[in-house]
C-alpha positions as CSV (number, residue, x, y, z in Angstrom):
1,M,85.5,104.8,98.5
2,F,88.1,102.6,101.2
3,Q,85.2,100.8,102.1
4,L,84.0,99.6,98.6
5,V,87.7,99.3,98.0
6,C,87.8,96.6,100.6
7,D,84.5,95.2,100.1
8,P,84.8,90.8,100.4
9,A,83.7,90.7,97.1
10,G,85.9,90.8,94.2
11,V,83.4,92.3,91.9
12,V,83.1,95.6,94.0
13,V,86.8,95.3,94.7
14,E,87.2,95.1,90.5
15,T,84.8,98.1,89.8
16,A,85.7,100.3,92.5
17,L,89.6,99.8,91.3
18,K,88.9,100.8,87.7
19,E,85.5,103.0,87.6
20,L,85.3,105.5,90.8
21,V,89.0,105.5,92.2
22,P,90.4,107.4,88.8
23,A,87.1,108.7,89.2
24,V,87.9,110.3,92.7
25,I,91.4,111.4,91.5
26,D,89.9,112.8,88.6
27,W,86.9,114.8,90.3
28,G,88.8,116.1,93.5
29,N,92.3,116.9,92.0
30,N,93.4,115.6,95.7
31,L,95.9,112.6,94.7
32,D,98.0,113.4,97.9
33,H,94.8,113.5,100.2
34,V,93.7,110.2,98.5
35,L,98.0,108.3,99.2
36,R,98.0,109.6,102.6
37,V,94.5,108.1,103.7
38,L,95.7,105.2,101.5
39,L,98.9,104.4,103.2
40,S,97.4,104.9,106.4
41,H,95.1,102.7,105.4
42,I,97.9,99.9,104.0
43,L,99.9,100.3,107.7
44,N,96.7,100.0,110.2
45,S,95.6,96.8,108.5
46,A,98.7,95.0,108.6
47,L,99.4,96.1,112.0
48,R,96.6,94.6,112.7
49,C,97.4,90.9,111.3
50,P,98.1,88.1,113.7
51,P,100.8,86.1,112.7
52,L,101.6,83.9,110.6
53,S,102.7,80.9,112.7
54,G,100.0,78.8,114.9
55,V,99.1,75.3,116.1
56,E,96.3,74.3,114.4
57,G,93.6,74.5,117.0
58,S,95.2,77.2,119.2
59,I,94.2,81.0,120.2
60,E,96.9,81.7,117.9
61,S,95.4,79.6,114.9
62,H,92.2,81.2,115.7
63,L,93.4,84.9,115.8
64,R,95.1,83.8,112.2
65,V,91.9,83.1,110.9
66,L,90.3,86.5,112.0
67,G,93.0,88.1,110.7
68,E,92.4,86.8,106.7
69,R,90.0,90.1,106.5
70,E,93.3,92.1,107.7
71,R,95.5,90.7,105.2
72,W,92.4,90.8,102.2
73,N,92.3,94.4,102.9
74,V,96.4,95.2,102.9
75,D,95.7,92.9,99.6
76,V,93.2,95.0,97.7
77,L,94.9,98.7,99.4
78,L,98.6,97.4,97.7
79,K,96.3,96.9,94.4
80,M,94.0,100.1,94.7
81,L,98.5,101.9,95.1
82,M,99.5,100.0,91.9
83,E,96.2,101.5,90.2
84,L,97.5,105.0,91.1
85,L,101.1,105.1,89.7
86,P,100.1,106.1,86.4
87,F,98.0,109.3,88.0
88,V,101.2,109.9,90.3
89,H,103.3,109.4,87.4
90,Q,101.5,111.9,85.9
91,K,101.5,114.5,88.3
92,A,105.4,114.1,89.0
93,F,105.8,115.1,85.6
94,E,103.6,118.2,85.6
95,T,105.1,119.4,88.6
96,C,108.8,118.5,87.6
97,P,110.1,122.0,87.1
98,L,112.0,121.7,83.3
99,S,114.0,124.0,82.2
100,T,114.8,122.7,78.6
101,T,115.0,124.9,75.3
102,E,113.6,123.5,72.4
103,T,116.9,122.0,70.6
104,T,117.8,120.3,74.0
105,P,116.5,117.0,74.9
106,T,113.8,116.3,78.0
107,V,116.6,115.0,80.3
108,L,116.0,114.2,83.8
109,S,119.2,114.7,85.6
110,I,120.4,114.2,89.1
111,P,120.5,117.8,89.7
112,L,116.9,118.6,88.3
113,L,115.6,115.3,90.2
114,E,117.3,117.0,93.2
115,L,115.5,120.0,92.8
116,Y,112.4,118.9,92.4
117,A,112.8,116.0,95.3
């Protein structure tokens, strides 16, 4: 899945983000695992990016060109993280320990959020 998301073709990336990622999340019910792997991929790609400064024609400028792939990966992985935010939001509300009555409106108080954390 991550290879498709990081594909150099934009059409493949968009299809993977809109169709494959939600299907995998729903099918496997493994949002936590996908988020852990996603964050790991983002950090690893960012660490491999060379610095942006450099004189034209220098070794550093050549490394910058080689780092474009890593920058692309970081960009699409961040897009994937944005696509997953609704799933994270839904899971937070599903697993949040709410104790309300029908007459009391649902309010996320500080103590309740601390209990959830």
